[in-house]
C-alpha positions in Angstrom: -28.4 -164.5 -33.2 -29.6 -161.4 -35.6 -32.5 -159.7 -34.3 -34.2 -156.8 -36.5 -36.8 -154.7 -34.3 -39.2 -152.0 -35.8 -40.8 -149.2 -33.4 -42.4 -146.4 -35.1 -43.6 -144.0 -32.0 -42.0 -142.8 -28.8 -43.8 -145.5 -26.8 -42.5 -147.9 -29.1 -38.7 -146.7 -28.4 -39.3 -146.8 -24.6 -40.5 -150.4 -24.7 -38.1 -151.3 -27.4 -35.2 -150.2 -25.3 -36.2 -152.4 -22.4 -36.9 -155.4 -24.7 -33.4 -154.9 -26.0 -31.9 -155.1 -22.5 -33.6 -158.2 -22.0 -32.4 -159.6 -25.2 -28.7 -158.5 -24.4 -28.9 -160.0 -21.1 -30.1 -163.4 -22.5 -27.9 -163.4 -25.6 -25.0 -161.2 -25.1 -23.9 -161.9 -28.5 -27.1 -160.6 -30.0 -26.6 -158.3 -33.3 -29.7 -155.9 -33.1 -30.6 -153.6 -36.0 -33.7 -151.3 -35.5 -36.1 -148.6 -36.4 -36.6 -146.6 -33.3 -35.3 -143.7 -31.3 -32.8 -142.3 -28.7 -33.8 -144.8 -25.9 -33.1 -147.5 -28.2 -30.0 -146.3 -29.6 -28.6 -145.9 -25.9 -29.0 -149.6 -25.2 -26.8 -150.5 -28.3 -27.2 -152.2 -31.8 -27.7 -150.2 -35.1 -30.2 -147.7 -35.9 -31.5 -147.7 -39.2 -34.3 -145.0 -39.1 -35.4 -142.7 -36.1 -39.0 -142.8 -35.5 -39.4 -139.1 -36.2 -38.3 -139.9 -40.0 -41.0 -142.4 -40.3 -44.2 -141.2 -38.0 -47.2 -140.3 -40.2 -50.5 -139.6 -38.2 -54.0 -139.1 -39.4 -55.5 -139.5 -43.2 -54.3 -136.0 -44.5 -50.8 -136.7 -43.3 -51.0 -140.3 -44.8 -52.0 -138.6 -48.3 -49.5 -135.8 -48.3 -46.7 -138.1 -47.4 -47.3 -141.0 -49.8 -43.7 -140.7 -51.5 -42.2 -140.8 -48.1 -44.1 -143.9 -46.6 -43.1 -145.7 -50.0 -39.6 -144.8 -49.4 -39.7 -146.2 -46.0 -41.3 -149.6 -46.9 -39.1 -149.8 -49.8 -35.8 -149.1 -47.4 -37.0 -151.3 -44.8 -37.5 -154.4 -47.1 -34.2 -153.9 -48.6 -32.4 -153.5 -45.3 -34.1 -156.7 -43.9 -33.2 -158.6 -47.0 -29.6 -157.6 -47.1 -29.1 -158.6 -43.1 -30.9 -161.8 -43.2 -32.2 -161.6 -39.4 -33.1 -164.6 -37.3 -36.4 -162.8 -36.4 -38.2 -159.7 -37.1 -39.5 -158.0 -33.8 -42.4 -155.6 -34.3 -43.5 -153.2 -31.6 -47.2 -152.2 -32.2 -47.5 -149.4 -34.9 -49.6 -151.7 -37.1 -50.1 -149.5 -40.2 -46.3 -150.2 -41.0 -45.6 -153.2 -39.0 -48.4 -155.4 -40.5 -47.2 -155.1 -43.9 -43.7 -155.7 -43.0 -44.7 -158.7 -41.0 -46.4 -160.1 -44.4 -43.0 -159.5 -46.2 -40.6 -161.3 -43.8 -43.1 -164.2 -43.4 -43.1 -164.3 -47.2 -39.3 -164.4 -47.3 -38.9 -167.2 -44.6 -38.1 -164.8 -41.7 -39.8 -165.6 -38.4 -41.9 -163.0 -36.9 -42.6 -161.9 -33.4 -45.1 -159.0 -32.6 -44.5 -157.3 -29.5 -47.5 -155.2 -28.2 -50.4 -156.8 -30.1 -52.3 -154.4 -32.2 -55.8 -153.3 -30.4 -57.8 -155.3 -33.0 -60.4 -156.1 -30.1 -61.0 -152.1 -30.2 -61.4 -151.7 -33.9 -60.1 -153.1 -37.2 -60.7 -156.6 -36.2 -59.8 -157.5 -39.8 -56.4 -157.4 -39.4 -56.6 -160.6 -37.1 -56.7 -162.7 -40.1 -53.2 -161.2 -41.3 -51.7 -161.6 -38.0 -52.7 -165.2 -37.8 -51.2 -165.8 -41.3 -47.9 -163.8 -40.9 -47.1 -163.8 -37.4 -45.4 -166.6 -35.7 -46.0 -165.5 -31.8 -48.0 -162.6 -30.7 -47.0 -161.1 -27.5 -50.2 -159.6 -25.5 -49.9 -156.9 -22.9 -53.1 -157.1 -21.4 -54.7 -160.4 -19.6 -57.9 -159.8 -21.5 -56.2 -159.8 -25.0 -54.9 -163.3 -24.3 -58.1 -165.1 -24.8 -59.4 -163.0 -27.4 -56.5 -163.8 -29.5 -56.3 -167.4 -28.7 -59.9 -167.9 -30.1 -58.6 -166.8 -33.6 -55.9 -169.9 -33.3 -53.0 -167.3 -33.0 -49.9 -168.3 -30.7 -50.1 -165.9 -28.0 -47.8 -165.1 -25.1 -48.5 -163.1 -22.1 -45.5 -161.9 -19.9 -47.3 -158.7 -18.3 -47.3 -155.3 -19.4 -44.2 -153.2 -20.3 -45.7 -150.0 -18.8 -44.7 -151.4 -15.3 -41.0 -151.5 -16.3 -41.2 -148.0 -17.7 -42.5 -146.7 -14.5 -40.3 -148.8 -12.3 -37.1 -147.3 -14.1 -38.4 -143.7 -14.3 -36.0 -141.0 -13.3 -36.5 -139.1 -10.0 -38.8 -142.0 -8.7 -38.0 -141.3 -5.1 -38.0 -137.4 -5.5 -40.3 -135.7 -2.9 -42.7 -133.2 -3.9 -41.0 -130.2 -2.6 -37.7 -131.2 -4.8 -40.2 -131.9 -7.9 -41.5 -128.3 -7.4 -38.3 -126.6 -6.9 -36.8 -128.6 -9.7 -39.4 -127.3 -12.1 -40.1 -123.8 -10.7 -43.5 -124.7 -9.4 -45.4 -123.7 -6.2 -45.1 -126.6 -3.6 -47.9 -125.0 -1.6 -50.6 -125.4 -4.5 -52.2 -128.7 -5.5 -51.0 -129.8 -9.1 -53.6 -131.0 -11.9 -51.7 -132.6 -14.5 -53.0 -132.4 -18.1 -52.4 -135.0 -20.6 -54.0 -134.0 -24.1 -52.7 -136.5 -26.5 -49.8 -136.7 -28.8 -51.8 -136.1 -32.2 -52.6 -132.7 -33.5 -56.2 -133.7 -33.6 -56.4 -134.6 -30.0 -54.7 -131.4 -28.7 -57.0 -129.3 -30.9 -60.2 -130.6 -29.3 -59.2 -131.6 -25.9 -56.5 -129.1 -24.6 -59.1 -126.2 -24.9 -61.7 -128.0 -22.8 -58.9 -128.6 -20.2 -58.0 -125.1 -20.0 -61.2 -123.9 -19.3 -61.1 -126.0 -16.3 -57.7 -124.5 -15.3 -59.3 -121.0 -15.3 -61.8 -122.1 -13.0 -59.1 -123.2 -10.5 -56.7 -120.5 -9.6 -55.8 -122.5 -6.3 -54.2 -125.1 -8.3 -51.3 -125.5 -10.6 -52.4 -126.8 -14.2 -49.5 -128.5 -15.8 -49.5 -129.9 -19.2 -47.2 -132.8 -19.9 -45.5 -132.0 -23.1 -45.8 -134.9 -25.6 -42.4 -135.9 -27.3 -43.9 -135.6 -30.6 -44.6 -131.7 -30.0 -42.4 -128.7 -29.5 -43.6 -125.5 -27.4 -44.7 -123.8 -30.7 -47.5 -126.7 -30.9 -48.8 -125.7 -27.5 -48.3 -121.7 -27.7 -51.7 -121.0 -29.7 -53.7 -122.9 -27.0 -52.0 -121.8 -23.6 -51.5 -118.1 -24.0 -53.3 -116.2 -21.5 -54.4 -119.3 -19.5 -53.4 -120.4 -15.9 -51.1 -123.1 -17.0 -47.9 -124.5 -17.1 -45.9 -126.5 -19.8 -43.2 -129.2 -18.9 -41.4 -131.7 -21.4 -39.8 -134.8 -20.2 -41.4 -134.9 -17.1 -44.6 -136.8 -17.6 -44.0 -139.6 -14.8 -42.8 -137.4 -12.5 -45.5 -134.8 -13.1 -48.2 -137.4 -12.7 -46.9 -139.3 -9.5 -46.9 -135.7 -8.0 -50.1 -134.6 -9.1 -53.4 -134.4 -6.7 -55.2 -135.5 -10.0 -55.3 -135.5 -13.8 -57.2 -134.8 -16.9 -56.2 -137.5 -19.4 -57.0 -138.0 -23.2 -57.8 -141.7 -23.6 -54.9 -144.2 -24.7 -51.8 -145.5 -22.8 -51.7 -142.4 -20.8 -54.9 -143.5 -18.6 -53.1 -146.8 -17.7 -49.7 -144.9 -16.9 -51.7 -142.3 -14.8 -53.6 -145.1 -12.9 -50.3 -147.0 -12.3 -48.8 -144.1 -10.8 -51.7 -143.8 -8.5 -53.0 -140.5 -9.7 -56.8 -140.2 -9.6 -58.2 -139.0 -13.2 -60.9 -137.9 -15.3 -60.5 -139.2 -19.0 -61.5 -136.8 -21.6 -61.9 -137.5 -25.7 -63.2 -134.9 -27.8 -63.1 -135.0 -31.5 -64.7 -133.3 -34.6 -68.1 -134.1 -35.8 -70.2 -133.5 -32.7 -73.3 -135.9 -32.2 -72.7 -137.6 -35.4 -69.1 -138.3 -34.8 -70.3 -139.6 -31.4 -72.7 -142.0 -32.9 -70.7 -143.4 -35.3 -67.7 -144.1 -33.0 -70.1 -145.9 -30.6 -72.1 -147.7 -33.2 -69.6 -148.6 -35.9 -65.8 -148.0 -35.1 -65.4 -148.7 -31.3 -66.2 -152.3 -30.5 -65.5 -152.1 -26.6 -67.6 -150.6 -23.6 -64.9 -148.4 -22.6 -62.2 -146.2 -24.0 -59.8 -146.3 -21.2 -57.3 -149.1 -20.3 -58.4 -148.8 -16.9 -61.7 -149.5 -17.1 -61.2 -152.3 -20.0 -58.8 -154.1 -17.8 -61.3 -153.8 -14.7 -64.1 -154.4 -16.8 -66.3 -151.7 -15.0 -66.4 -148.1 -14.7 -63.3 -147.1 -12.2 -62.8 -143.8 -13.9 -65.2 -141.6 -15.6 -65.1 -141.2 -19.4 -66.3 -138.1 -20.9 -66.4 -138.9 -24.4 -67.7 -136.7 -27.1 -71.1 -135.9 -25.9 -70.7 -137.2 -22.5 -68.5 -134.2 -22.0 -69.8 -130.9 -20.3 -68.1 -128.1 -18.7 -70.2 -128.5 -15.5 -69.8 -132.5 -15.6 -65.8 -131.9 -15.8 -66.0 -129.2 -13.1 -67.8 -131.3 -10.8 -65.9 -134.3 -11.2 -62.8 -132.5 -10.9 -64.0 -130.9 -7.5 -64.5 -134.5 -6.2 -60.8 -135.5 -7.3 -59.3 -132.3 -5.5 -60.9 -133.1 -2.5 -61.0 -136.2 0.0 -64.2 -137.5 -1.2 -65.4 -141.4 -1.3 -65.4 -141.0 -5.2 -61.4 -140.4 -4.9 -60.7 -143.2 -2.5 -62.6 -145.6 -4.5 -60.5 -145.0 -7.4 -57.5 -145.6 -5.5 -58.7 -148.7 -4.4 -59.4 -149.8 -8.1 -56.0 -148.8 -9.0 -54.6 -151.4 -6.4 -56.8 -153.9 -8.0 -55.7 -152.9 -11.3 -52.0 -153.2 -10.6 -52.5 -156.7 -9.4 -54.2 -157.6 -12.7 -51.6 -155.9 -14.7 -48.3 -157.7 -13.0 -45.4 -156.3 -11.6 -42.1 -155.3 -13.5 -40.2 -157.5 -15.5 -42.4 -157.9 -18.5 -39.8 -156.7 -20.7 -37.1 -159.2 -19.6 -39.9 -162.2 -19.5 -40.9 -161.6 -23.1 -37.1 -161.2 -24.3 -36.3 -164.6 -22.6 -39.3 -165.8 -24.1 -38.1 -164.7 -27.7 -34.6 -166.1 -27.4 -35.6 -169.6 -25.9 -38.2 -169.7 -28.9 -35.3 -169.0 -31.6 -33.1 -171.5 -29.9 -35.7 -174.1 -29.7 -36.5 -173.5 -33.6 -33.0 -173.9 -34.5 -32.8 -177.2 -32.8 -36.2 -178.6 -34.2 
């Protein structure tokens, strides 16, 4: 069968590559064409566009790249019609993927959406379009399934692909000493991992606050996990003169070896928890108290900003969102995580429960098998 997959970000490339492995295992003759990245390309199939040529983040970026966006839509639509796939599989990235879902649906192509848009957090109006143009929606969090089902959407939950990515990470069994030696770090000092986000705005507002704490702890090694969308140049203006290191392509390895982490909200909060690293969630943005008020009262529709707390439905990790952040509060929390405190021990217990809720590895294979089975069944119906 013919599959057309669209992933527009590094995380989509990662999860898309594991999904493709599952599809090839279930359907060895699969003909896969995709928009993605190097990881998907390494699995096989035919790449149409790399996500680096399609990624647009933020309002200003959109406004200044309207021509590029239009061209990408035009190319994608033409390529889909020319290749006539049995199914279009969309991975997150709703700004691009939902319009493509509508286009495919209107042209009689079956649509599967893998990693559902987070409409439960914001932009709930997208649910109507999902119900109209998506044949099957694949959720990755347990709480998402009843949420989408109440709208009458065909939903399938097979687990969270982050578990697959973590299980398959390089150097999974590496000792702390070997990790430090390989990355020229001091094995005698505790490591604090800094995950400051993958967007320029996140870097601008969150990394300086993290670095303030780094300067207060010379006994520790603060190490930034370089985002795939950035280069060293993106970090230079922030890190010069600070007690900090920068590592690229080592995020899972770094977090698994760190004593604790400071993490900007997003998938990274879940990854940090599944790697059993105690964390503080930090999210700062422009606008001060006004932005804080608008975010909580208008835009954010859920009680928590971290996926850890959302999945456990309680405060397992502290969230320093906008006005909740002060340098003093950050310093106190970090001190509790660096030392063997009840706060740290309780967080690790909560992580064990989270892993049970999320489910074990194999999500990508289970989702792929369900997709292939559904396509075979639809052919015979």
